[in-house]
N, C-alpha and C positions, 0 to 999 in steps of 0.2 A: 529429526523434527518432522512431525506430521503437519504439513503446512496447508494442504488444501483438502477440504472435506468434500466439496462438490464444485464442478466447473460447468457453467452454462455458456454455450456459444451462440452467437448471432453473427450476422454478416460483418459487423465492424467492431463489436465489443466482446471481450472475454470477461466473464464475471466469476469471482470465486467467493465462497463463504469461508470466513475465518474458522480454522479448526479450534476445537475446545477440548484439548486433552486434560487440562486442569480446569475444573469448573469455574474458577475465578478468572482465568486468563484466556485470551484468544490470540492465535498466531497465524500469520500468513506470509508467504514468500512471494515477492514481486520481482520478476526478472526484467531487465531493461536491455532491449535490443532494438533500438529505433522507436520503441514505444514501451509503455508499461504493460507487462503481461502477468496477470490480468490487469485491465485498466479500470475495473469496477470491483470493489470489495464490499461484501455485505457482512456486517458485524452486529452484535447485540449491544444494546445500550446498557450502561452501568457496569460493564466488565472491562478490565484492563485490556488494551489492544496493543500488540507488538507486531510491527510490520518490518520484515527483513527484506532489504533491497539488495539484489545481486546485479551489479552493473556489468553486463557482458559485452562491453564496447568501450571505446575511448573517445567518443564524440564529446567535445567540450560542453555541449548543451545539457547533457545528462549528468554532469558532475555534481549536481546539487538537487535535492528534492525539497520542495517548499510546501508547507501546510499553512496557508494564510490564516485560516480561522483559528488556529492554535498558536500562531506566532512562532512556528518552528521551521527551521531550515537546517538541513544536514548535508555535509559533504559525503559523496559516494565515490571512493577510490575505485578504479576499474578492477574487476575480477576479485573483489572482496565482498563478503557479506557484512552489511551494516544494518543494525537493528534500531528502529525508531520506536520508542516507547511512548504511546499516546495516553496511557492511563485510561480510566473510565471516561466514556464519552456519552453525552446526551444524544437522544434520538435526533436524526436530521440527516441532511446530505452535505458533504464537505468535499471540497476540491483539493487535489494535490497536483503540483506541476513541477517542471524543471525550472531552473532559474530564469530561462528566457520565455517561459510560458508556452513553448511549442509542444512539449509532451504533457498530456493531461490525463489525470486519473480521477476517479470518484469514489468516495467512501460513503456507503449508505448504512447508517446506524439505525436499527429497528428495535422497537420495544420487545 
């Protein structure tokens, strides 16, 4: 799976642009190791988005990812890949968090 097209680094954030192998779909891999890596995802509006989470730890805080704007919550077993299919999304900024709100990520959907 080609998961990251570009990565931009700053002091505190890692940003990735969702890969678009299939013109209709976008895919990204997010690793969890005390934080979401990357913690900012940039995607295109109107195209299906699939985010695969790989939890590389056993901390209880990271056992669930929550997308409040979409009413989605998914269990993330340690050391397994779990794909969350968000479908096509409208332009905007959306948050994703762990179940306790301590780990935070941002989904930036552009036209």
